[in-house]
VEXSEFI-460195 format. One record per residue: chain; x, y, z of N, C-alpha, C, O in turn. Coordinates in pm, whole numbers, plus 50000, padded with zeros to 5 digits. Atoms other than C-alpha are relative to their C-alpha. Layout:
BEGIN
{node A, {X, Y, Z}, {X, Y, Z}, {X, Y, Z}, {X, Y, Z}}
...
% end
This chain:
BEGIN
{node A, {50136, 49950, 50017}, {13857, 47472, 89495}, {49994, 50094, 49880}, {50067, 50193, 49871}}
{node A, {50012, 49919, 50121}, {13750, 47613, 89162}, {49951, 50141, 50028}, {49977, 50233, 49950}}
{node A, {50054, 49868, 49969}, {13577, 47904, 89333}, {50109, 50105, 50014}, {50089, 50220, 49975}}
{node A, {49888, 49905, 49988}, {13914, 48065, 89413}, {50047, 50044, 49862}, {50071, 50162, 49839}}
{node A, {49955, 49971, 50137}, {14020, 48043, 89049}, {49898, 50085, 49926}, {49932, 50183, 49860}}
{node A, {50107, 49929, 50072}, {13683, 48161, 88915}, {49990, 50145, 50049}, {49981, 50237, 49968}}
{node A, {50015, 49865, 49944}, {13659, 48459, 89150}, {50121, 50088, 49968}, {50105, 50208, 49944}}
{node A, {49881, 49920, 50032}, {14018, 48569, 89085}, {49996, 50047, 49855}, {50034, 50160, 49824}}
{node A, {50016, 49959, 50140}, {13951, 48569, 88711}, {49898, 50113, 49990}, {49917, 50209, 49915}}
{node A, {50102, 49895, 50001}, {13638, 48772, 88777}, {50054, 50134, 50045}, {50018, 50238, 49989}}
{node A, {49939, 49875, 49953}, {13840, 49031, 88969}, {50089, 50061, 49894}, {50086, 50182, 49871}}
{node A, {49913, 49950, 50107}, {14096, 49059, 88690}, {49918, 50061, 49886}, {49953, 50165, 49831}}
{node A, {50086, 49950, 50108}, {13818, 49102, 88433}, {49939, 50136, 50034}, {49935, 50226, 49951}}
{node A, {50061, 49874, 49960}, {13649, 49377, 88631}, {50103, 50112, 50013}, {50070, 50229, 49992}}
{node A, {49894, 49899, 49998}, {13981, 49556, 88680}, {50024, 50055, 49860}, {50042, 50175, 49841}}
{node A, {49985, 49957, 50139}, {14021, 49563, 88302}, {49880, 50082, 49956}, {49893, 50178, 49880}}
{node A, {50122, 49924, 50032}, {13661, 49682, 88273}, {50011, 50143, 50052}, {49974, 50237, 49982}}
{node A, {49980, 49866, 49942}, {13741, 49975, 88505}, {50101, 50079, 49918}, {50084, 50199, 49898}}
{node A, {49900, 49933, 50082}, {14048, 50055, 88293}, {49936, 50057, 49873}, {49965, 50170, 49833}}
{node A, {50066, 49956, 50123}, {13832, 50077, 87979}, {49907, 50119, 50028}, {49906, 50217, 49953}}
{node A, {50090, 49891, 49963}, {13572, 50296, 88152}, {50078, 50126, 50032}, {50039, 50236, 49992}}
{node A, {49918, 49884, 49965}, {13843, 50524, 88292}, {50056, 50067, 49875}, {50062, 50190, 49868}}
{node A, {49949, 49943, 50125}, {13991, 50568, 87944}, {49892, 50077, 49926}, {49919, 50182, 49867}}
{node A, {50111, 49927, 50062}, {13650, 50667, 87810}, {49979, 50135, 50066}, {49967, 50237, 49999}}
{node A, {50023, 49876, 49927}, {13602, 50927, 88082}, {50115, 50099, 49982}, {50094, 50221, 49979}}
{node A, {49884, 49912, 50019}, {13956, 51061, 88034}, {49997, 50070, 49864}, {50058, 50175, 49847}}
{node A, {50004, 49943, 50136}, {13877, 51129, 87666}, {49868, 50068, 49969}, {49830, 50082, 49853}}
{node A, {50131, 49941, 50021}, {13544, 51299, 87718}, {50007, 50130, 49918}, {49910, 50167, 49852}}
{node A, {49983, 49876, 50077}, {13682, 51620, 87563}, {50089, 49983, 49877}, {50131, 50081, 49817}}
{node A, {49917, 50025, 50117}, {13883, 51453, 87286}, {49915, 50004, 49874}, {49820, 49927, 49862}}
{node A, {50082, 49990, 50121}, {13747, 51556, 86943}, {49996, 49869, 49922}, {50099, 49808, 49895}}
{node A, {50016, 50119, 50083}, {13606, 51265, 86746}, {50025, 49870, 50070}, {50026, 49765, 50004}}
{node A, {49971, 50124, 49928}, {13682, 51011, 87020}, {49878, 49908, 50000}, {49765, 49954, 50016}}
{node A, {50105, 50100, 49996}, {13480, 50690, 87006}, {50021, 49909, 50121}, {50130, 49854, 50141}}
{node A, {49989, 50075, 49875}, {13408, 50510, 87331}, {50028, 49853, 49974}, {49991, 49798, 49870}}
{node A, {49973, 50143, 50007}, {13529, 50157, 87395}, {49909, 49927, 50096}, {49868, 49983, 50198}}
{node A, {50075, 50084, 49909}, {13332, 49877, 87551}, {50062, 49862, 50002}, {50111, 49812, 49900}}
{node A, {49939, 50131, 49983}, {13453, 49546, 87688}, {49894, 49892, 49990}, {49782, 49909, 50040}}
{node A, {50092, 50112, 50015}, {13288, 49217, 87598}, {50055, 49878, 50073}, {50175, 49850, 50068}}
{node A, {49961, 50120, 49926}, {13294, 48903, 87813}, {49931, 49878, 49940}, {49827, 49889, 49875}}
{node A, {50068, 50126, 50033}, {13215, 48541, 87743}, {50040, 49895, 50103}, {50145, 49905, 50167}}
{node A, {49973, 50102, 49899}, {13196, 48232, 87963}, {50109, 49904, 49953}, {50129, 49883, 49834}}
{node A, {49897, 50098, 50028}, {13478, 47980, 87987}, {49937, 49861, 49986}, {49815, 49846, 49990}}
{node A, {50049, 50136, 50018}, {13451, 47605, 87939}, {49934, 49949, 50128}, {49950, 50007, 50236}}
{node A, {50075, 50058, 49888}, {13236, 47386, 88165}, {50060, 49865, 50039}, {50116, 49794, 49956}}
{node A, {49948, 50126, 49948}, {13333, 47092, 88384}, {49882, 49909, 50039}, {49788, 49952, 50105}}
{node A, {50102, 50099, 49964}, {13121, 46778, 88415}, {50036, 49938, 50136}, {50145, 49882, 50152}}
{node A, {49980, 50056, 49866}, {13086, 46670, 88780}, {49899, 49888, 50022}, {49778, 49910, 50010}}
{node A, {50088, 50115, 49975}, {12946, 46327, 88859}, {49935, 50016, 50136}, {50004, 50034, 50237}}
{node A, {50074, 49985, 49874}, {12673, 46351, 89125}, {49918, 49876, 50035}, {49851, 49873, 50138}}
{node A, {50074, 50123, 49974}, {12523, 46004, 89104}, {50025, 49902, 49888}, {50096, 49932, 49792}}
{node A, {49981, 50102, 50101}, {12509, 45689, 88902}, {49941, 50048, 49867}, {49823, 50082, 49858}}
{node A, {50040, 49958, 50136}, {12494, 45781, 88533}, {49941, 50141, 49998}, {49856, 50172, 49914}}
{node A, {50051, 49863, 49997}, {12429, 46143, 88625}, {50113, 50097, 50029}, {50197, 50071, 50116}}
{node A, {49899, 49897, 49977}, {12644, 46453, 88606}, {49939, 50137, 49974}, {49836, 50150, 49908}}
{node A, {50043, 49862, 50022}, {12605, 46827, 88612}, {50118, 50080, 49944}, {50234, 50046, 49967}}
{node A, {49895, 49916, 50060}, {12795, 47094, 88425}, {50012, 50129, 50080}, {49915, 50201, 50102}}
{node A, {49972, 49881, 49919}, {12956, 47369, 88628}, {50096, 50090, 49922}, {50200, 50046, 49873}}
{node A, {49916, 49905, 50072}, {13099, 47681, 88468}, {50125, 50034, 50077}, {50128, 50030, 50200}}
{node A, {49872, 49969, 49938}, {13458, 47782, 88532}, {50041, 50146, 49977}, {50158, 50177, 49958}}
{node A, {49970, 49858, 50005}, {13429, 48158, 88506}, {49979, 50063, 49863}, {49913, 50007, 49776}}
{node A, {50015, 49923, 50123}, {13450, 48416, 88230}, {50135, 50053, 49956}, {50233, 50048, 50031}}
{node A, {49879, 49936, 50049}, {13710, 48583, 88016}, {49963, 50115, 49908}, {49849, 50124, 49861}}
{node A, {50022, 49885, 50089}, {13746, 48900, 87810}, {50002, 49952, 49856}, {50100, 49893, 49810}}
{node A, {50011, 50041, 50139}, {13628, 48836, 87456}, {50060, 50104, 49906}, {50102, 50070, 49795}}
{node A, {49944, 49895, 50084}, {13749, 49170, 87322}, {49958, 50137, 50049}, {49866, 50149, 50131}}
{node A, {50035, 49861, 49971}, {13739, 49548, 87350}, {49969, 50067, 49867}, {50056, 50078, 49781}}
{node A, {50046, 49946, 50127}, {13539, 49712, 87075}, {49977, 50150, 50008}, {49943, 50203, 50114}}
{node A, {50035, 49859, 50012}, {13501, 50070, 86959}, {49855, 50012, 49955}, {49808, 49934, 49872}}
{node A, {50139, 49974, 50038}, {13148, 50206, 86931}, {49998, 50127, 49916}, {50021, 50237, 49967}}
{node A, {49989, 49887, 50092}, {13129, 50432, 86626}, {49866, 50069, 49976}, {49826, 50092, 49861}}
{node A, {50120, 49919, 50015}, {12806, 50613, 86696}, {50039, 50147, 49984}, {50149, 50188, 50022}}
{node A, {49972, 49859, 50026}, {12782, 50979, 86597}, {50010, 50077, 50129}, {49925, 50064, 50218}}
{node A, {49988, 49909, 49887}, {12908, 51230, 86850}, {49931, 50132, 49971}, {49891, 50158, 49858}}
{node A, {50064, 49869, 50016}, {12761, 51574, 86907}, {50089, 50093, 49918}, {50210, 50098, 49939}}
{node A, {49925, 49904, 50081}, {12865, 51835, 86650}, {49997, 50136, 50070}, {49891, 50196, 50087}}
{node A, {49988, 49874, 49926}, {12993, 52143, 86834}, {50053, 50110, 49909}, {50158, 50094, 49846}}
{node A, {49960, 49890, 50089}, {13014, 52473, 86648}, {50118, 50077, 50060}, {50117, 50114, 50178}}
{node A, {49881, 49925, 49957}, {13353, 52649, 86667}, {50019, 50129, 49922}, {50078, 50224, 49974}}
{node A, {49981, 49882, 50084}, {13343, 52900, 86383}, {50132, 50001, 49926}, {50154, 50087, 49841}}
{node A, {49871, 50009, 50069}, {13694, 52799, 86271}, {49979, 49936, 49863}, {49920, 49828, 49853}}
{node A, {50028, 50047, 50136}, {13694, 52753, 85892}, {50068, 49866, 49970}, {50025, 49796, 49879}}
{node A, {49932, 50127, 50023}, {13934, 52457, 85915}, {49964, 49894, 50104}, {50029, 49790, 50112}}
{node A, {50057, 50103, 49914}, {13738, 52275, 86183}, {49889, 49932, 49922}, {49789, 49995, 49885}}
{node A, {50094, 50074, 50086}, {13551, 52005, 85993}, {49948, 49878, 50075}, {50025, 49801, 50133}}
{node A, {50063, 50117, 49937}, {13306, 51749, 86130}, {49931, 49918, 49893}, {49882, 49971, 49794}}
{node A, {50065, 50091, 50094}, {13170, 51445, 85951}, {49863, 49963, 50055}, {49851, 49907, 50164}}
{node A, {50136, 50038, 49965}, {12794, 51403, 85966}, {49969, 49871, 49925}, {49915, 49874, 49814}}
{node A, {50013, 50129, 50066}, {12785, 51032, 85885}, {50104, 49904, 50055}, {50160, 49929, 50161}}
{node A, {49913, 50106, 49948}, {13000, 50722, 85921}, {50141, 50001, 49939}, {50216, 49905, 49958}}
{node A, {49872, 49997, 50070}, {13305, 50829, 85719}, {50118, 50039, 50088}, {50103, 50068, 50207}}
{node A, {49875, 49963, 49935}, {13667, 50906, 85810}, {50081, 50088, 49906}, {50070, 50078, 49784}}
{node A, {49898, 49929, 50077}, {13932, 51153, 85698}, {50119, 49905, 49985}, {50155, 49835, 50079}}
{node A, {49882, 50084, 50022}, {14230, 50973, 85543}, {50124, 50090, 50005}, {50127, 50196, 49943}}
{node A, {49878, 49921, 49984}, {14577, 51097, 85638}, {50122, 49912, 49968}, {50115, 49790, 49974}}
{node A, {49874, 50069, 50032}, {14934, 51007, 85540}, {50088, 49996, 50123}, {50123, 50101, 50179}}
{node A, {49918, 50016, 49881}, {15140, 50866, 85826}, {50148, 50012, 49965}, {50186, 50013, 49848}}
{node A, {49857, 49981, 50022}, {15515, 50905, 85872}, {50065, 49881, 49932}, {50165, 49898, 49861}}
{node A, {49941, 50119, 50062}, {15584, 50547, 85762}, {49951, 49977, 49857}, {49985, 49876, 49796}}
{node A, {50050, 50012, 50136}, {15406, 50605, 85431}, {49866, 49930, 49990}, {49805, 49926, 49883}}
{node A, {50131, 50064, 49999}, {15094, 50415, 85533}, {49889, 50102, 50022}, {49915, 50222, 50037}}
{node A, {50115, 49913, 49984}, {14745, 50555, 85574}, {49938, 49981, 50138}, {49931, 49869, 50190}}
{node A, {50076, 50002, 49876}, {14561, 50643, 85892}, {49865, 50062, 49974}, {49843, 50128, 49872}}
{node A, {50137, 49952, 50016}, {14197, 50732, 85944}, {49955, 50061, 50132}, {49981, 50006, 50239}}
{node A, {50038, 49929, 49879}, {14046, 50977, 86188}, {49866, 50069, 49982}, {49825, 50101, 49870}}
{node A, {50122, 49920, 49999}, {13723, 51149, 86285}, {50028, 50140, 50053}, {49939, 50225, 50053}}
{node A, {49961, 49870, 49945}, {13911, 51443, 86438}, {50029, 50095, 49885}, {50129, 50081, 49815}}
{node A, {49987, 49907, 50113}, {13865, 51728, 86191}, {50062, 50133, 50037}, {50029, 50235, 49976}}
{node A, {49931, 49876, 49962}, {14084, 51988, 86365}, {50121, 50018, 49908}, {50229, 49968, 49939}}
{node A, {49894, 49987, 50099}, {14294, 52088, 86064}, {50068, 50137, 50007}, {50013, 50234, 50061}}
{node A, {49920, 49879, 50005}, {14563, 52351, 86011}, {50066, 50009, 49863}, {50064, 49912, 49787}}
{node A, {49919, 49984, 50121}, {14769, 52492, 85721}, {50144, 50018, 50045}, {50175, 50112, 50119}}
{node A, {49860, 49991, 49957}, {15143, 52429, 85763}, {50076, 50104, 49919}, {50018, 50172, 49835}}
{node A, {49918, 49899, 50065}, {15430, 52645, 85642}, {50013, 49983, 49850}, {50050, 50078, 49780}}
{node A, {49993, 50025, 50144}, {15421, 52484, 85298}, {49864, 50004, 49932}, {49852, 49974, 49814}}
{node A, {50133, 49988, 50058}, {15050, 52538, 85248}, {49918, 49873, 50002}, {49809, 49869, 49946}}
{node A, {50073, 50126, 49994}, {14948, 52179, 85319}, {49898, 50002, 50114}, {49926, 50052, 50223}}
{node A, {50100, 50016, 49895}, {14630, 52110, 85512}, {50036, 49875, 50079}, {50043, 49765, 50024}}
{node A, {49950, 50109, 49916}, {14739, 51893, 85806}, {49917, 49992, 50128}, {49842, 50084, 50163}}
{node A, {50062, 50016, 49869}, {14609, 51756, 86135}, {50081, 50078, 50104}, {50186, 50135, 50072}}
{node A, {49928, 49930, 49892}, {14713, 51906, 86469}, {50139, 49941, 50019}, {50233, 50013, 50055}}
{node A, {49869, 50065, 49984}, {14998, 51651, 86479}, {50085, 50007, 49875}, {50195, 49953, 49873}}
{node A, {49919, 49977, 50119}, {15116, 51747, 86130}, {49983, 49899, 49889}, {50059, 49902, 49792}}
{node A, {50022, 50099, 50106}, {14979, 51456, 85923}, {49920, 50063, 49886}, {49820, 50131, 49909}}
{node A, {50066, 49942, 50117}, {14880, 51554, 85569}, {49875, 49921, 49963}, {49867, 49799, 49982}}
{node A, {50117, 50066, 50056}, {14540, 51481, 85423}, {50041, 49918, 49878}, {50139, 49949, 49811}}
{node A, {49977, 50082, 50119}, {14528, 51212, 85156}, {49866, 49980, 49928}, {49773, 49929, 49989}}
{node A, {49898, 49936, 50082}, {14483, 51296, 84875}, {50037, 50139, 50055}, {49956, 50204, 50121}}
{node A, {49951, 49875, 49941}, {14693, 51604, 84962}, {49920, 50120, 49953}, {49871, 50126, 49841}}
{node A, {50068, 49874, 50031}, {14533, 51947, 84975}, {50097, 50112, 50033}, {50136, 50130, 50149}}
{node A, {49902, 49892, 49981}, {14765, 52243, 84926}, {49937, 50134, 49964}, {49879, 50151, 49857}}
{node A, {50049, 49864, 50022}, {14666, 52607, 84960}, {50120, 50093, 50014}, {50154, 50137, 50124}}
{node A, {49873, 49927, 49998}, {14976, 52803, 84863}, {49984, 50147, 49965}, {50081, 50211, 49924}}
{node A, {50019, 49857, 50026}, {14822, 53147, 84818}, {49912, 50061, 50108}, {49830, 49994, 50170}}
{node A, {50076, 49932, 49897}, {14677, 53407, 85051}, {49854, 50013, 49957}, {49824, 50032, 49839}}
{node A, {50143, 49994, 50033}, {14300, 53416, 85072}, {49926, 50076, 50109}, {49971, 50085, 50223}}
{node A, {50084, 49928, 49906}, {14027, 53617, 85237}, {49885, 49914, 50050}, {49821, 49946, 50150}}
{node A, {50113, 50085, 49963}, {13773, 53336, 85252}, {50028, 49857, 49957}, {50081, 49834, 49849}}
{node A, {49984, 50142, 50033}, {13781, 52955, 85261}, {49868, 49930, 50029}, {49809, 49944, 50136}}
{node A, {50129, 50068, 49987}, {13476, 52740, 85204}, {50018, 49851, 49970}, {50083, 49813, 49873}}
{node A, {50001, 50145, 50021}, {13434, 52363, 85238}, {49854, 49958, 49990}, {49777, 49973, 50085}}
{node A, {50138, 50042, 50021}, {13111, 52226, 85091}, {49975, 49864, 50062}, {50068, 49798, 50110}}
{node A, {50037, 50126, 49938}, {12925, 51922, 85215}, {50067, 49880, 49935}, {50093, 49781, 50003}}
{node A, {49936, 50113, 50068}, {13084, 51697, 84951}, {50151, 50005, 50006}, {50219, 49923, 49944}}
{node A, {49856, 49991, 49981}, {13434, 51809, 85050}, {50073, 50094, 49906}, {50195, 50108, 49917}}
{node A, {49934, 49907, 50092}, {13503, 52060, 84772}, {50049, 50124, 50075}, {49972, 50187, 50147}}
{node A, {49939, 49886, 49929}, {13740, 52330, 84901}, {50021, 50115, 49903}, {50082, 50098, 49797}}
{node A, {49988, 49881, 50084}, {13721, 52681, 84756}, {50056, 50114, 50083}, {50031, 50123, 50203}}
{node A, {49946, 49882, 49932}, {13907, 53000, 84843}, {49970, 50125, 49917}, {49943, 50117, 49797}}
{node A, {50011, 49871, 50065}, {13872, 53367, 84762}, {50135, 50070, 50013}, {50162, 50132, 50116}}
{node A, {49868, 49936, 49991}, {14225, 53492, 84681}, {49988, 50151, 50015}, {49891, 50212, 49969}}
{node A, {50001, 49856, 49981}, {14313, 53847, 84780}, {50008, 50075, 49867}, {49951, 50183, 49853}}
{node A, {49981, 49931, 50127}, {14412, 53932, 84421}, {49892, 49965, 49898}, {49909, 49992, 49779}}
{node A, {50106, 50038, 50093}, {14089, 53800, 84271}, {49866, 50017, 50068}, {49854, 50003, 50190}}
{node A, {50134, 49983, 49946}, {13721, 53865, 84315}, {49914, 49878, 49980}, {49792, 49884, 50001}}
{node A, {50077, 50121, 50028}, {13618, 53511, 84226}, {50053, 49884, 50083}, {50172, 49874, 50111}}
{node A, {49961, 50119, 49927}, {13618, 53187, 84420}, {50070, 49902, 49907}, {50036, 49888, 49790}}
{node A, {49923, 50098, 50076}, {13866, 52922, 84308}, {49999, 49868, 50075}, {50026, 49863, 50195}}
{node A, {49994, 50133, 49939}, {13838, 52549, 84373}, {50146, 49954, 50008}, {50217, 49957, 49907}}
{node A, {49860, 50041, 49982}, {14167, 52420, 84517}, {50014, 49850, 50027}, {50126, 49800, 50039}}
{node A, {49991, 50145, 49976}, {14081, 52054, 84577}, {49874, 49949, 50068}, {49775, 50020, 50086}}
{node A, {50115, 50062, 49935}, {13847, 51814, 84746}, {50047, 49904, 50108}, {50141, 49827, 50088}}
{node A, {49971, 50092, 49890}, {13857, 51632, 85078}, {49914, 49875, 49980}, {49791, 49882, 49980}}
{node A, {50070, 50126, 50027}, {13768, 51269, 85016}, {49981, 49922, 50130}, {50077, 49896, 50202}}
{node A, {50030, 50084, 49884}, {13597, 51071, 85289}, {50003, 49853, 49960}, {49981, 49819, 49844}}
{node A, {50005, 50145, 50024}, {13622, 50694, 85322}, {49916, 49936, 50111}, {49901, 49993, 50219}}
{node A, {50077, 50074, 49900}, {13408, 50440, 85504}, {50047, 49855, 50001}, {50113, 49810, 49908}}
{node A, {49963, 50141, 49985}, {13456, 50083, 85627}, {49875, 49917, 50026}, {49780, 49962, 50090}}
{node A, {50111, 50091, 49977}, {13223, 49786, 85625}, {49984, 49969, 50148}, {49873, 49961, 50199}}
{node A, {50000, 50029, 49857}, {13321, 49709, 85986}, {50097, 50093, 50071}, {50210, 50053, 50098}}
{node A, {49908, 49907, 49935}, {13470, 50018, 86153}, {50047, 49954, 50137}, {50154, 49994, 50182}}
{node A, {49958, 50051, 49869}, {13481, 49836, 86489}, {50124, 49913, 49989}, {50191, 49887, 50089}}
{node A, {49882, 50082, 50021}, {13755, 49620, 86336}, {50127, 50079, 49978}, {50234, 50020, 49965}}
{node A, {49880, 49917, 50017}, {13993, 49915, 86293}, {50091, 49990, 50121}, {50045, 49973, 50233}}
{node A, {49902, 50001, 49892}, {14312, 49915, 86497}, {50023, 50142, 50050}, {50042, 50234, 49970}}
{node A, {49984, 49867, 49941}, {14350, 50208, 86737}, {50147, 50036, 50016}, {50229, 49953, 50057}}
{node A, {49868, 49944, 49975}, {14661, 50424, 86746}, {49983, 50120, 50092}, {49871, 50160, 50122}}
{node A, {50008, 49876, 49924}, {14747, 50725, 86959}, {49966, 50115, 49906}, {49979, 50102, 49784}}
{node A, {50031, 49885, 50081}, {14639, 51066, 86840}, {49866, 49990, 49929}, {49843, 50059, 49830}}
{node A, {50134, 50013, 50059}, {14282, 50957, 86762}, {50004, 49948, 49857}, {49922, 49987, 49774}}
{node A, {49980, 50052, 50135}, {14400, 50764, 86456}, {49975, 49849, 50000}, {50010, 49779, 50095}}
{node A, {50024, 50143, 50018}, {14291, 50423, 86331}, {50071, 49953, 49873}, {50098, 50031, 49782}}
{node A, {49940, 50058, 50120}, {14449, 50189, 86080}, {49917, 49880, 49955}, {49846, 49818, 50033}}
{node A, {50076, 50108, 50062}, {14301, 49933, 85846}, {50046, 49863, 50048}, {50166, 49843, 50070}}
{node A, {49969, 50139, 49968}, {14286, 49564, 85941}, {49917, 49910, 49911}, {49830, 49955, 49836}}
{node A, {50081, 50097, 50075}, {14150, 49249, 85785}, {49856, 50004, 50048}, {49763, 49992, 49969}}
{node A, {50135, 49998, 49943}, {13853, 49272, 86021}, {49919, 50121, 49955}, {49798, 50111, 49938}}
{node A, {50072, 49878, 50040}, {13767, 49628, 85917}, {49961, 49999, 49853}, {49864, 50062, 49814}}
{node A, {50022, 49997, 50143}, {13784, 49557, 85546}, {50073, 50118, 49938}, {50125, 50204, 50009}}
{node A, {49930, 49892, 50071}, {13931, 49787, 85283}, {49917, 50128, 50001}, {49794, 50123, 50002}}
{node A, {50075, 49872, 50002}, {13840, 50159, 85282}, {49927, 50018, 49867}, {49978, 49983, 49761}}
{node A, {50081, 49973, 50118}, {13567, 50259, 85040}, {49983, 50150, 49986}, {49929, 50216, 50074}}
{node A, {50002, 49855, 50020}, {13595, 50608, 84895}, {49859, 50050, 49969}, {49780, 49985, 49899}}
{node A, {50123, 49929, 50032}, {13303, 50847, 84887}, {50030, 50091, 49882}, {50113, 50182, 49892}}
{node A, {49975, 49920, 50121}, {13292, 50996, 84538}, {49913, 50124, 49993}, {49885, 50176, 49885}}
{node A, {50082, 49881, 49997}, {13080, 51286, 84650}, {49852, 49970, 50005}, {49769, 50062, 50000}}
{node A, {50141, 50036, 49997}, {12755, 51091, 84669}, {49945, 49992, 50142}, {49828, 49959, 50161}}
{node A, {50047, 49996, 49862}, {12735, 51117, 85049}, {49990, 49867, 50071}, {49935, 49860, 50181}}
{node A, {50010, 50131, 49936}, {12768, 50746, 85124}, {50081, 49993, 50129}, {50047, 49915, 50219}}
{node A, {49919, 49998, 49878}, {13036, 50820, 85385}, {49965, 50118, 50090}, {50027, 50135, 50195}}
{node A, {50042, 49886, 49919}, {12863, 51132, 85516}, {50029, 50132, 49932}, {50085, 50137, 49822}}
{node A, {49978, 49864, 50048}, {12874, 51506, 85465}, {50089, 50077, 50097}, {50088, 50052, 50218}}
{node A, {49909, 49920, 49918}, {13131, 51757, 85590}, {49929, 50126, 50045}, {49866, 50196, 49966}}
{node A, {50056, 49877, 49943}, {13016, 52035, 85821}, {50115, 50092, 50038}, {50191, 50063, 50131}}
{node A, {49892, 49904, 49972}, {13251, 52333, 85817}, {49966, 50083, 50123}, {49851, 50121, 50145}}
{node A, {50019, 49919, 49881}, {13303, 52524, 86138}, {49947, 49922, 50120}, {49902, 49981, 50218}}
{node A, {50046, 50085, 49891}, {13210, 52227, 86357}, {50107, 49897, 50033}, {50190, 49862, 49949}}
{node A, {49914, 50109, 49956}, {13401, 51967, 86558}, {49911, 49895, 50067}, {49823, 49927, 50147}}
{node A, {50077, 50107, 49939}, {13259, 51629, 86651}, {50054, 49969, 50139}, {50174, 49946, 50156}}
{node A, {49959, 50034, 49864}, {13267, 51565, 87024}, {50004, 49850, 50022}, {49961, 49773, 49936}}
{node A, {49995, 50141, 49965}, {13329, 51233, 87195}, {49858, 49946, 50021}, {49772, 50016, 50073}}
{node A, {50135, 50060, 49986}, {13031, 50996, 87188}, {49985, 49931, 50136}, {49946, 49814, 50144}}
{node A, {49999, 50056, 49864}, {13048, 50945, 87565}, {49884, 50057, 50080}, {49866, 50179, 50086}}
{node A, {50105, 49961, 49908}, {12749, 50953, 87798}, {50055, 49982, 50142}, {50076, 49870, 50188}}
{node A, {49936, 50004, 49868}, {12892, 51042, 88140}, {49919, 49917, 50099}, {49975, 49839, 50175}}
{node A, {50084, 50074, 49906}, {12596, 50902, 88331}, {50011, 49850, 49976}, {50022, 49772, 50070}}
{node A, {49989, 50142, 50034}, {12615, 50571, 88145}, {50134, 49943, 50045}, {50140, 49831, 50097}}
{node A, {49868, 50047, 49959}, {12989, 50543, 88211}, {50010, 49988, 50152}, {50072, 49895, 50203}}
{node A, {49996, 50006, 49854}, {12943, 50619, 88581}, {49921, 49880, 50052}, {49964, 49814, 50147}}
{node A, {50076, 50119, 49960}, {12674, 50351, 88610}, {50080, 49874, 49974}, {50084, 49784, 50057}}
{node A, {49917, 50116, 50032}, {12903, 50103, 88435}, {50114, 49984, 50100}, {50151, 49872, 50136}}
{node A, {49891, 50006, 49902}, {13181, 50194, 88678}, {49951, 49945, 50134}, {50020, 49865, 50197}}
{node A, {50056, 50050, 49874}, {12958, 50131, 88980}, {49973, 49851, 49992}, {50003, 49776, 50085}}
{node A, {50028, 50143, 50020}, {12847, 49794, 88840}, {50130, 49920, 50004}, {50137, 49814, 50067}}
{node A, {49871, 50070, 50002}, {13210, 49694, 88773}, {50061, 49996, 50140}, {50119, 49894, 50180}}
{node A, {49946, 49996, 49863}, {13314, 49803, 89123}, {49930, 49900, 50090}, {49994, 49832, 50169}}
{node A, {50076, 50095, 49918}, {13035, 49600, 89283}, {50034, 49857, 49962}, {50044, 49770, 50049}}
{node A, {49964, 50135, 50044}, {13122, 49296, 89072}, {50138, 49961, 50052}, {50159, 49847, 50093}}
{node A, {49866, 50026, 49945}, {13487, 49326, 89178}, {49991, 49967, 50149}, {50055, 49874, 50197}}
{node A, {50015, 50020, 49855}, {13382, 49351, 89543}, {49938, 49863, 50030}, {49983, 49794, 50121}}
{node A, {50067, 50129, 49976}, {13151, 49048, 89521}, {50094, 49884, 49972}, {50094, 49785, 50045}}
{node A, {49903, 50105, 50029}, {13424, 48838, 89359}, {50103, 49988, 50112}, {50145, 49877, 50145}}
{node A, {49904, 50005, 49888}, {13663, 48933, 89640}, {49937, 49932, 50121}, {50006, 49861, 50196}}
{node A, {50069, 50066, 49889}, {13401, 48821, 89893}, {49989, 49850, 49975}, {49993, 49770, 50069}}
{node A, {50005, 50142, 50033}, {13370, 48489, 89708}, {50133, 49932, 50033}, {50135, 49819, 50081}}
{node A, {49868, 50055, 49964}, {13745, 48436, 89752}, {50012, 49985, 50152}, {50061, 49884, 50202}}
{node A, {49994, 50006, 49853}, {13716, 48518, 90123}, {49916, 49885, 50053}, {49957, 49813, 50144}}
{node A, {50088, 50108, 49955}, {13423, 48278, 90162}, {50062, 49864, 49971}, {50055, 49774, 50055}}
{node A, {49935, 50127, 50035}, {13611, 47999, 89983}, {50116, 49971, 50094}, {50137, 49857, 50136}}
{node A, {49888, 50017, 49908}, {13915, 48058, 90203}, {49952, 49955, 50138}, {50013, 49869, 50201}}
{node A, {50055, 50037, 49871}, {13701, 48035, 90517}, {49950, 49856, 49997}, {49966, 49784, 50096}}
{node A, {50048, 50138, 50012}, {13543, 47711, 90392}, {50116, 49901, 50004}, {50107, 49795, 50065}}
{node A, {49882, 50087, 49996}, {13886, 47562, 90333}, {50057, 49992, 50141}, {50105, 49886, 50183}}
{node A, {49953, 50001, 49861}, {13984, 47664, 90687}, {49916, 49909, 50087}, {49968, 49837, 50172}}
{node A, {50089, 50088, 49924}, {13679, 47488, 90828}, {50031, 49854, 49970}, {50035, 49770, 50060}}
{node A, {49967, 50137, 50040}, {13765, 47175, 90629}, {50129, 49953, 50066}, {50137, 49840, 50113}}
{node A, {49872, 50037, 49935}, {14121, 47176, 90763}, {49982, 49975, 50149}, {50044, 49884, 50204}}
{node A, {50022, 50020, 49857}, {13996, 47210, 91119}, {49929, 49869, 50028}, {49955, 49803, 50129}}
{node A, {50071, 50127, 49982}, {13763, 46913, 91075}, {50097, 49883, 49992}, {50088, 49788, 50070}}
{node A, {49902, 50107, 50017}, {14053, 46697, 90953}, {50087, 49988, 50124}, {50129, 49877, 50158}}
{node A, {49917, 50004, 49881}, {14253, 46791, 91263}, {49926, 49936, 50117}, {49981, 49925, 50226}}
% end
């Protein structure tokens, strides 16, 4: 009976759906986190003959088509920290990974390491690198990414570099890594640098972008997935009972 196969697939799909929703809720306080959503599509159809020169098509269930990231803007939360930077727009910070490749992130929680490099919380350097190797009383990051400091031994601001944002034609095609980092793929397209014209967004100093998660929406999705899982399990039970009736008739 195809119903057993179809319902079991449905249960597996809804279990994966719950996993995705749980991951979203677990990252509700992760800076710059982008929620994931699962997409389904129907499987192939079977032609069943029901009469002379007549047949009907019956579906054989569904399958997971993919899990996509939704890159809508999260809420910008003010922190007052001069190295907390949020992107108001669709851009990404580019960082240098340990293997020499590039990663991309929306998490703008930056620090200055012992060598004066501006790095992420996990120690990845910005790309192009930004080094502040002198003591300062004030640090300013403008909307276009220009970084200026007020050295202690000078009464004038000095530009020390610029944070370059990049954007992608299809950010949903980026590959997810741990640490809120994404990497380029064929589906995402090549990164396009913002030359200060604001095409990738503007930087807001003293702010951190929150996760773009709506708790109520996620809870509703969880209830729907739970009910779908339950209904599929009842379909398996009903099919099993029907098979039992058929066996008893044969006896």
